[in-house]
MARVOFI-905596 format. One record per residue (C-alpha): residue in one letter; x, y, z. Coordinates in steps of 0.5 Angstrom, whole numbers, padded with zeros to 4 digits, always signed. Layout:
REM residues N
AXYZ ...
REM end
This chain:
REM residues 832
M+0158+0157+0095 N+0162+0154+0101 R+0157+0155+0106 W+0152+0152+0101 W+0157+0146+0100 G+0158+0146+0108 W+0150+0145+0109 F+0150+0140+0104 L+0155+0136+0107 G+0152+0137+0114 L+0156+0143+0117 D+0153+0149+0119 G+0156+0156+0119 V+0162+0154+0115 T+0166+0159+0111 S+0171+0155+0107 I+0173+0147+0106 D+0180+0147+0106 E+0181+0140+0106 I+0177+0134+0105 G+0178+0126+0105 I+0173+0120+0106 A+0174+0114+0111 L+0170+0107+0113 A+0168+0107+0120 A+0165+0100+0120 P+0170+0095+0123 W+0169+0090+0118 A+0170+0095+0112 Q+0176+0098+0116 D+0181+0092+0115 G+0179+0091+0107 P+0177+0098+0104 F+0179+0095+0097 W+0174+0089+0097 V+0169+0094+0099 F+0170+0098+0093 L+0171+0092+0089 A+0164+0089+0091 A+0161+0096+0090 A+0164+0096+0083 G+0161+0089+0082 L+0154+0091+0084 I+0155+0096+0078 V+0157+0091+0073 L+0151+0087+0075 S+0146+0092+0074 M+0149+0093+0067 F+0149+0086+0065 F+0141+0086+0068 Y+0139+0092+0063 L+0144+0091+0057 R+0143+0083+0057 L+0136+0081+0060 Q+0132+0087+0060 N+0128+0088+0053 G+0124+0094+0050 P+0128+0100+0051 K+0133+0102+0046 A+0141+0102+0048 P+0142+0109+0051 T+0136+0108+0055 R+0138+0102+0058 W+0145+0105+0060 V+0142+0110+0064 L+0138+0105+0068 A+0143+0101+0069 I+0148+0106+0072 C+0142+0109+0076 R+0141+0102+0079 G+0148+0100+0080 L+0150+0107+0083 L+0144+0106+0088 L+0146+0099+0090 A+0153+0101+0091 I+0151+0107+0095 L+0147+0102+0099 L+0153+0098+0100 L+0157+0103+0102 T+0152+0106+0107 L+0153+0099+0111 A+0161+0101+0111 D+0159+0107+0115 P+0163+0112+0110 V+0166+0118+0114 L+0168+0125+0111 Q+0174+0128+0114 M+0174+0135+0113 H+0179+0141+0115 V+0174+0147+0115 T+0174+0154+0117 R+0169+0158+0121 K+0168+0165+0122 H+0164+0167+0128 Q+0160+0174+0128 P+0164+0178+0133 Q+0160+0179+0140 V+0160+0185+0144 Y+0157+0185+0151 V+0153+0191+0154 V+0154+0192+0161 F+0149+0197+0165 D+0150+0199+0172 G+0143+0198+0176 T+0145+0201+0183 D+0142+0206+0187 S+0147+0211+0185 M+0144+0211+0178 A+0138+0214+0181 I+0142+0220+0183 G+0139+0227+0180 D+0146+0231+0178 Q+0145+0238+0179 L+0149+0240+0173 P+0150+0247+0169 E+0145+0249+0164 S+0150+0248+0158 Q+0151+0241+0161 R+0144+0239+0161 T+0143+0242+0155 A+0148+0238+0151 L+0146+0231+0155 A+0139+0233+0153 T+0141+0234+0146 S+0145+0227+0146 T+0140+0223+0149 G+0134+0226+0146 L+0131+0227+0153 K+0125+0232+0154 E+0126+0235+0161 A+0120+0237+0166 P+0119+0244+0167 A+0123+0248+0172 A+0122+0249+0179 A+0116+0253+0180 P+0117+0260+0183 G+0118+0260+0191 E+0120+0252+0190 T+0127+0250+0192 P+0131+0246+0188 V+0132+0241+0193 A+0124+0240+0193 A+0124+0240+0186 N+0129+0235+0185 S+0126+0229+0184 F+0121+0232+0179 T+0125+0236+0175 T+0132+0233+0175 P+0133+0227+0171 T+0137+0222+0174 R+0143+0218+0171 M+0139+0212+0169 Q+0133+0216+0166 Y+0139+0219+0161 V+0141+0212+0160 Q+0134+0210+0158 S+0133+0216+0154 W+0140+0215+0150 L+0138+0207+0149 S+0131+0209+0146 K+0133+0214+0141 E+0130+0213+0134 N+0135+0217+0130 E+0142+0216+0131 N+0142+0210+0136 T+0149+0208+0138 L+0147+0201+0139 Q+0143+0200+0133 Q+0149+0203+0129 L+0154+0198+0132 Q+0149+0192+0130 D+0148+0195+0123 K+0155+0197+0121 H+0160+0192+0125 N+0155+0186+0124 V+0156+0185+0132 Q+0152+0181+0136 L+0150+0185+0142 E+0149+0181+0149 A+0146+0186+0155 F+0147+0185+0162 V+0145+0189+0168 F+0148+0188+0175 D+0143+0190+0180 G+0143+0186+0186 N+0142+0187+0193 T+0149+0184+0196 T+0153+0182+0190 S+0154+0185+0183 Q+0152+0179+0180 L+0150+0180+0172 R+0143+0179+0170 K+0143+0177+0163 L+0137+0181+0159 S+0134+0177+0154 E+0129+0180+0149 V+0125+0173+0148 G+0120+0176+0143 N+0126+0179+0138 Q+0130+0172+0137 S+0128+0172+0130 E+0132+0178+0128 K+0138+0177+0133 K+0138+0184+0134 L+0138+0188+0141 S+0132+0193+0141 G+0135+0199+0145 A+0128+0201+0147 W+0126+0194+0150 L+0133+0195+0154 A+0131+0201+0157 E+0125+0198+0160 Q+0129+0193+0163 L+0134+0197+0167 T+0133+0198+0174 T+0136+0202+0180 K+0135+0197+0186 G+0142+0195+0186 Q+0146+0196+0193 V+0153+0195+0192 T+0158+0196+0186 A+0164+0191+0186 L+0167+0193+0179 G+0172+0187+0180 A+0167+0182+0181 V+0163+0185+0175 L+0169+0184+0170 Q+0171+0177+0173 E+0164+0175+0171 T+0163+0178+0165 S+0169+0174+0162 Q+0166+0167+0165 Q+0160+0168+0161 F+0158+0163+0155 G+0161+0165+0149 S+0166+0170+0151 G+0171+0166+0147 R+0169+0171+0141 L+0168+0177+0145 A+0171+0183+0141 G+0169+0188+0147 V+0165+0191+0153 V+0161+0197+0153 F+0161+0199+0160 V+0155+0204+0162 S+0156+0206+0169 D+0158+0212+0174 F+0164+0207+0176 A+0163+0209+0184 H+0167+0202+0186 N+0165+0201+0193 A+0166+0193+0194 G+0170+0187+0193 A+0177+0187+0189 A+0179+0193+0185 P+0178+0192+0177 V+0185+0195+0175 G+0192+0194+0178 I+0199+0191+0176 G+0200+0184+0173 D+0196+0179+0170 N+0191+0177+0175 T+0187+0183+0176 P+0180+0182+0173 L+0181+0187+0168 A+0187+0183+0165 K+0183+0177+0165 L+0178+0179+0161 G+0183+0181+0156 V+0178+0185+0151 P+0178+0193+0150 V+0173+0196+0155 Y+0169+0202+0152 A+0167+0206+0159 V+0161+0210+0158 G+0161+0215+0164 V+0154+0217+0167 G+0154+0223+0172 A+0157+0229+0174 T+0165+0229+0175 E+0164+0235+0180 A+0159+0236+0185 V+0158+0240+0192 D+0160+0235+0196 L+0164+0233+0202 A+0166+0226+0204 V+0169+0225+0211 D+0174+0219+0212 L+0177+0217+0219 Q+0183+0213+0219 T+0186+0210+0225 D+0191+0204+0227 P+0187+0198+0228 K+0190+0197+0235 M+0193+0202+0239 K+0197+0202+0246 K+0194+0204+0252 A+0197+0210+0255 E+0202+0211+0249 R+0200+0218+0245 S+0197+0216+0238 S+0193+0220+0233 V+0186+0220+0229 L+0187+0222+0222 V+0181+0225+0219 K+0181+0226+0211 L+0176+0231+0208 R+0175+0230+0201 Q+0171+0236+0198 S+0168+0239+0191 G+0165+0245+0190 L+0166+0248+0197 Q+0173+0252+0196 G+0174+0257+0201 Q+0168+0255+0206 N+0170+0253+0213 V+0167+0247+0216 T+0168+0244+0223 V+0170+0237+0224 R+0168+0233+0231 V+0171+0227+0233 S+0168+0223+0239 G+0169+0216+0241 R+0165+0211+0245 K+0167+0204+0249 V+0164+0198+0246 G+0164+0191+0249 G+0163+0189+0256 D+0158+0185+0260 S+0153+0190+0260 A+0148+0191+0254 A+0147+0199+0255 L+0151+0204+0251 L+0157+0207+0254 P+0157+0214+0255 E+0161+0218+0249 F+0167+0222+0250 Q+0170+0228+0245 V+0177+0226+0242 G+0177+0233+0239 Q+0174+0238+0235 R+0177+0242+0229 T+0175+0248+0224 V+0178+0248+0218 A+0178+0252+0211 L+0177+0248+0205 Q+0183+0250+0200 S+0184+0244+0197 G+0181+0237+0194 V+0183+0233+0200 E+0184+0236+0207 T+0188+0232+0212 L+0187+0233+0220 E+0191+0229+0225 I+0188+0229+0232 P+0192+0227+0238 F+0189+0222+0242 T+0192+0218+0248 P+0188+0212+0250 E+0187+0212+0258 E+0183+0205+0258 S+0184+0198+0254 G+0178+0195+0250 R+0174+0196+0244 F+0173+0203+0242 E+0168+0206+0236 F+0171+0213+0234 T+0166+0217+0230 A+0168+0223+0225 T+0162+0228+0223 V+0161+0234+0219 E+0154+0238+0219 P+0151+0237+0212 L+0153+0244+0208 E+0148+0247+0203 G+0148+0245+0196 E+0150+0238+0198 I+0146+0232+0194 V+0149+0227+0198 D+0150+0228+0206 Q+0151+0220+0208 N+0158+0221+0207 N+0159+0227+0212 H+0159+0221+0217 A+0165+0216+0218 L+0166+0211+0224 R+0172+0206+0225 Q+0173+0201+0231 V+0179+0200+0234 N+0182+0196+0239 I+0186+0199+0245 I+0191+0194+0248 D+0194+0194+0254 D+0198+0188+0252 Y+0204+0186+0247 L+0206+0183+0240 R+0208+0176+0242 L+0214+0174+0237 M+0217+0167+0237 Y+0224+0166+0233 V+0226+0159+0231 A+0233+0158+0229 Y+0239+0153+0229 E+0244+0158+0232 P+0245+0166+0233 T+0246+0170+0226 W+0247+0177+0225 E+0240+0177+0223 W+0238+0174+0229 R+0242+0179+0234 F+0239+0185+0230 I+0232+0183+0230 K+0232+0181+0237 E+0235+0188+0239 V+0230+0192+0235 F+0224+0188+0238 H+0226+0189+0245 R+0226+0196+0244 D+0219+0196+0240 K+0214+0199+0244 L+0209+0194+0241 V+0214+0188+0243 G+0218+0190+0248 M+0222+0185+0253 D+0216+0181+0254 G+0214+0180+0247 F+0220+0177+0244 R+0222+0169+0245 T+0227+0165+0242 F+0228+0158+0241 L+0236+0156+0239 A+0237+0149+0237 S+0244+0149+0238 S+0244+0152+0245 D+0245+0149+0251 P+0239+0146+0254 R+0241+0149+0261 V+0241+0156+0258 R+0234+0155+0255 D+0232+0153+0262 A+0235+0159+0266 N+0234+0165+0261 V+0227+0167+0260 L+0229+0170+0253 F+0230+0162+0251 L+0224+0157+0250 P+0226+0151+0253 T+0222+0147+0247 L+0220+0148+0240 T+0213+0145+0241 P+0210+0148+0248 K+0203+0147+0250 R+0198+0149+0245 S+0195+0154+0249 E+0202+0157+0249 F+0204+0156+0242 F+0198+0159+0239 A+0198+0165+0244 N+0204+0168+0239 D+0202+0173+0234 V+0208+0172+0229 L+0213+0166+0228 F+0220+0167+0225 L+0223+0161+0222 D+0231+0162+0221 D+0235+0157+0218 M+0234+0150+0220 P+0236+0143+0219 R+0230+0138+0217 S+0232+0134+0223 A+0231+0139+0228 L+0224+0141+0225 N+0219+0135+0228 D+0212+0134+0225 R+0208+0137+0231 F+0212+0143+0230 C+0210+0144+0223 E+0203+0142+0223 M+0202+0147+0229 V+0205+0152+0225 K+0201+0150+0219 E+0195+0151+0223 F+0197+0157+0227 V+0197+0161+0220 G+0192+0157+0216 N+0186+0157+0221 L+0188+0163+0226 G+0191+0168+0222 G+0198+0168+0225 G+0204+0171+0221 L+0210+0167+0219 V+0217+0170+0216 V+0221+0165+0213 I+0229+0167+0213 T+0233+0162+0209 G+0241+0162+0211 P+0247+0160+0208 R+0248+0154+0212 F+0242+0149+0211 G+0237+0153+0206 P+0230+0152+0204 K+0231+0145+0201 E+0231+0143+0209 I+0223+0144+0209 Q+0222+0142+0202 Q+0219+0135+0205 T+0215+0138+0211 P+0208+0141+0211 L+0211+0148+0212 A+0213+0147+0204 D+0205+0148+0203 L+0205+0155+0206 L+0211+0158+0202 P+0210+0163+0197 V+0215+0159+0193 I+0216+0152+0190 V+0223+0150+0193 D+0228+0146+0189 P+0231+0140+0193 Q+0237+0140+0188 A+0239+0147+0188 D+0245+0150+0192 R+0247+0157+0195 R+0249+0161+0190 D+0255+0166+0192 A+0261+0169+0190 P+0266+0168+0186 E+0262+0163+0182 F+0256+0167+0182 P+0257+0175+0182 E+0255+0179+0187 F+0248+0183+0186 R+0243+0188+0188 A+0236+0187+0190 R+0231+0190+0185 L+0224+0192+0188 T+0218+0190+0184 P+0212+0194+0182 H+0208+0190+0187 A+0213+0192+0193 A+0209+0199+0193 R+0203+0196+0196 Y+0206+0193+0202 P+0208+0198+0207 F+0214+0194+0210 M+0217+0195+0203 Q+0217+0203+0203 L+0223+0205+0208 G+0222+0212+0206 A+0217+0218+0206 T+0218+0219+0198 E+0220+0214+0192 I+0227+0218+0192 E+0228+0216+0200 N+0226+0209+0199 T+0231+0208+0193 K+0236+0211+0197 A+0234+0206+0203 W+0234+0200+0199 D+0241+0202+0196 N+0244+0202+0202 L+0243+0194+0203 G+0249+0194+0198 K+0251+0188+0194 L+0249+0182+0196 P+0254+0176+0196 W+0249+0170+0196 Y+0242+0168+0196 Q+0238+0161+0196 P+0235+0160+0189 V+0228+0157+0188 A+0224+0153+0183 A+0219+0158+0182 L+0214+0163+0185 H+0208+0160+0187 E+0202+0162+0183 Q+0198+0165+0189 A+0204+0169+0191 F+0208+0176+0189 A+0215+0178+0189 L+0217+0184+0192 A+0224+0184+0191 E+0228+0180+0186 H+0234+0178+0183 P+0236+0183+0177 T+0239+0177+0172 D+0238+0170+0175 K+0231+0166+0173 C+0227+0161+0176 R+0227+0154+0173 D+0222+0156+0167 G+0227+0161+0165 K+0223+0167+0165 T+0221+0169+0172 P+0226+0173+0176 Q+0229+0169+0182 P+0225+0172+0188 L+0229+0175+0194 I+0223+0177+0198 S+0216+0174+0197 V+0209+0174+0200 R+0203+0170+0200 Q+0196+0169+0203 Y+0195+0162+0206 G+0189+0161+0209 K+0187+0167+0214 G+0194+0168+0215 E+0200+0171+0211 V+0207+0168+0210 V+0213+0172+0208 F+0219+0169+0205 L+0226+0172+0205 S+0232+0168+0200 F+0237+0171+0204 N+0239+0173+0211 E+0243+0180+0210 T+0237+0185+0211 W+0242+0187+0217 R+0246+0191+0212 L+0241+0196+0212 R+0244+0199+0218 K+0250+0200+0214 K+0250+0208+0214 Y+0244+0210+0217 G+0244+0206+0224 E+0237+0202+0225 K+0233+0207+0222 Y+0231+0203+0216 Y+0232+0196+0219 R+0227+0198+0224 Q+0222+0201+0219 F+0223+0194+0215 W+0222+0189+0221 S+0217+0194+0225 Q+0212+0195+0219 L+0213+0187+0217 I+0211+0185+0224 Y+0206+0190+0225 R+0202+0187+0218 L+0203+0180+0220 G+0201+0181+0228 M+0196+0186+0228 S+0191+0184+0222 H+0188+0179+0227 A+0186+0178+0235 L+0193+0178+0239 G+0195+0173+0244 S+0190+0168+0247 D+0184+0173+0244 K+0185+0169+0238 R+0181+0163+0241 F+0174+0167+0241 V+0173+0172+0235 A+0167+0174+0233 R+0166+0178+0226 L+0161+0181+0222 D+0161+0181+0214 Q+0160+0189+0214 P+0160+0195+0219 Q+0154+0198+0216 Y+0147+0195+0213 R+0141+0198+0210 A+0134+0197+0213 E+0131+0190+0211 D+0138+0187+0210 K+0141+0181+0214 V+0147+0181+0218 T+0152+0175+0218 L+0155+0174+0224 T+0161+0169+0224 V+0164+0166+0231 E+0171+0162+0231 A+0171+0159+0237 Y+0176+0154+0241 D+0177+0152+0248 V+0183+0153+0252 N+0188+0149+0248 F+0186+0152+0242 E+0182+0146+0240 P+0175+0147+0236 L+0169+0148+0240 D+0164+0142+0238 E+0158+0139+0240 E+0161+0136+0247 N+0163+0143+0249 V+0157+0147+0247 T+0150+0146+0249 D+0145+0145+0243 R+0151+0146+0238 T+0149+0154+0239 L+0152+0160+0242 E+0148+0165+0246 A+0148+0172+0244 E+0144+0178+0244 L+0142+0183+0240 V+0141+0190+0242 I+0136+0194+0237 P+0136+0201+0237 G+0129+0205+0240 P+0127+0209+0246 G+0129+0208+0253 G+0136+0204+0251 G+0133+0200+0246 E+0130+0192+0246 V+0135+0187+0248 R+0133+0180+0243 P+0136+0174+0245 I+0140+0170+0239 R+0142+0163+0238 V+0148+0162+0234 P+0148+0155+0231 M+0155+0151+0229 L+0157+0151+0222 R+0162+0146+0223 K+0167+0145+0229 G+0170+0151+0231 V+0165+0156+0227 F+0159+0158+0228 E+0154+0163+0224 A+0148+0166+0224 R+0144+0171+0219 I+0140+0176+0223 P+0135+0181+0219 V+0135+0188+0221 L+0129+0193+0220 A+0130+0199+0224 V+0135+0204+0223 G+0140+0206+0228 E+0146+0203+0232 Y+0146+0196+0234 S+0150+0192+0239 L+0151+0184+0238 R+0154+0181+0244 V+0156+0174+0243 K+0158+0170+0250 D+0164+0166+0250 P+0162+0159+0253 V+0169+0158+0256 T+0170+0164+0260 G+0163+0167+0260 K+0165+0174+0258 F+0161+0177+0252 D+0165+0179+0245 E+0161+0185+0243 Q+0160+0188+0235 R+0157+0194+0233 F+0154+0196+0227 E+0150+0201+0224 V+0143+0201+0220 T+0142+0207+0215 P+0136+0209+0211 L+0141+0210+0205 S+0146+0205+0201 A+0153+0205+0200 E+0151+0207+0193 R+0150+0214+0196 R+0156+0216+0200 R+0159+0219+0193 A+0156+0224+0189 V+0160+0224+0183 R+0162+0219+0178 D+0169+0216+0179 E+0172+0219+0172 K+0179+0217+0174 L+0177+0210+0175 Q+0173+0210+0168 N+0179+0212+0165 E+0184+0207+0168 I+0179+0202+0166 A+0179+0204+0159 A+0186+0205+0158 Q+0189+0199+0161 S+0184+0195+0157 G+0186+0198+0150 G+0179+0201+0150 K+0176+0208+0150 A+0172+0213+0155 Y+0166+0217+0153 D+0160+0220+0157 L+0153+0221+0154 T+0155+0227+0149 T+0161+0223+0146 V+0159+0216+0146 H+0157+0216+0139 N+0164+0216+0137 L+0164+0209+0139 V+0161+0207+0133 N+0168+0209+0129 D+0172+0207+0135 L+0170+0200+0136 R+0174+0194+0132 A+0170+0188+0132 E+0173+0183+0127 P+0170+0176+0126 T+0173+0170+0130 V+0176+0165+0125 E+0176+0158+0128 K+0180+0152+0124 L+0176+0146+0126 T+0177+0138+0124 R+0170+0135+0123 N+0169+0127+0122 Q+0162+0127+0119 P+0158+0121+0118 L+0156+0121+0110 W+0150+0117+0111 S+0147+0123+0115 T+0148+0128+0110 P+0143+0132+0106 L+0148+0130+0100 W+0147+0122+0101 F+0140+0123+0102 T+0139+0127+0096 L+0143+0121+0092 V+0139+0116+0094 V+0133+0119+0093 G+0135+0122+0087 L+0137+0115+0084 M+0131+0111+0086 L+0126+0116+0084 G+0130+0117+0077 E+0130+0110+0076 W+0123+0109+0078 L+0121+0115+0073 F+0125+0112+0067 R+0121+0105+0068 K+0114+0109+0069 L+0115+0113+0062 L+0118+0107+0059 K+0112+0102+0061 L+0117+0097+0064 S+0114+0092+0069 
REM end
């Protein structure tokens, strides 16, 4: 009845009408509604006078009926001029919506070699009729593409089942509206909506039709991006859950799960019912090569090789690690050299080999780890791994800015003077309170806070200790902002007890901080505020410089060694893009909920900023000397300084969007280029607004060299997209217009995609997604339980609606009904 009345009053899909009122919207009627209704009553009286006194013929009861019809009709027409509006409080219940997201990437075309019992169970659950087994004498590998169903074929058969079809049961039992999507893009995991045009009238999704639309042409699985885009779909406000059908082989982009409320899964905010497809175990060996992004020439380092295996227990494999120098002025490939070779017995799921290596030359090198394909492997592309490393004959350049010497300044200086990546030449400081004669005479000290741009931007990490606003000139602040945001430099802000962060609140530096500065806040110290112990947050586990011990127990012991801190500088809030790594155990920010951050970090532009609300980390030396103190600061500057080109090399940096491509992909080359003063190159510095480059295409006789022009995208940034067709190893060399030297980038084009690097389903990630979202995990043999597990309640929506009464079916019915009623009566009575 409520739905019928809702339609009658011009409201579709109304479950109940909670409250109703009427108002007049016409300006002339709003000021005098009494007179409007008085005029309507007058029209009714006038109609009665006409029929009862002036109309002859019919009997009195009939004239009364005619008078009422005419009076009401005239009154309604008058009210129409007053624009009557219905003011209603209504309730709507929306049909719950469930998204079904399918993995359409190349890994879904893998045919898993399953035990007979699993194949039988899958065939029974999905209704798939398998092809005959391999003929006598035919190898299983040769017959694979003909006899082994792919993961997608199992999914398509499951969707097409006539009996006990899961999607059909969901729609029938829960009355849910299903929306289907697939991600099968070449370079992204963008969702593609599957809409069945011919089935719109039934509003039910056909599984058989869906099966025909699915493909396996996608080349990347970015599950974080998929979940984020799912939450942005139209209608997701009434989303009850997501059914995710995939092998969960995440290989690109942001992780779908994590800690906190900013992960794609947390932002989605609904249960994910993860349907896993593919074998969880297979005969496979994957090689992973790990090195430091930078090594120091003539200093012993190591190359770490990790072997991840399944189904190869007890077998012996030989790992060969080789290297080759890349770059230079010649386009020819330089000879390969052997780093090491080891034979290892595969006893556990992960075997780790550490191969020592002492670089003899500086420059950019490419290291390769290879294992020959083993019998029974479905995918052997992951038997090969490569990594580029910069071997430097240089040092990190640190600039420490402070007002006066502190304990933190003294001990940090000592640590870095003995650090092999910094040394005596890498640490320079500016002390605002020092004697200018000392600054001029001692090479440790910088004579000015704002040296030439070429010198300032050659630094790798900046330290800003406790400084008054008067000592921070605007040129320094702007250069720091440019250093971090544009050049990817690192910044460490250490607050002290004398001045505090409010001194930089009115400077451009405030934009960089991981915290929002409170200009009214003062230092909190004992005895007014009790001493406290810093508390690590869950985010600290993701940052190596916060891990001071090899184990969790040792890490806790190291941070406990910091002891009770006597003071800290409070802030108004943590920046929305920042993470707190250590926090106050009791004190809160201005919102009364967020703990006061003691150590926080934030990405700003291309660089990173670390903020310390105290300068007492020297207390880590209390029991264990420099062990943990050195660990903290060395790892911190390693993270901030080694994440970008060192020194003046930041002036000309070429990058590729990925290290490996498939044939017919397009390589995106981006070059950030500055002149000697670190001013962005523009049309005045570059001929025809382009940079010269050359692409070495693999082929016989050393390959073909093709000239390339890299056009200017904007000042200081050049970009080109280059198609690659041939399989092999490429070299892309870009000429620096300032020095005339070439910057070389190497990449590989393979016949297989990244989707084939992993042969098994990532069951761990599948379970994490289901557990963290409040959903459940299934495979194709247990997915029928989804029908009972799904909790899909209608979405209740409370609305306030102002509906013009004259445009409703009710008003139309009254007007037409009264007109026809009076006309019909007069016709029957033969009144003129």
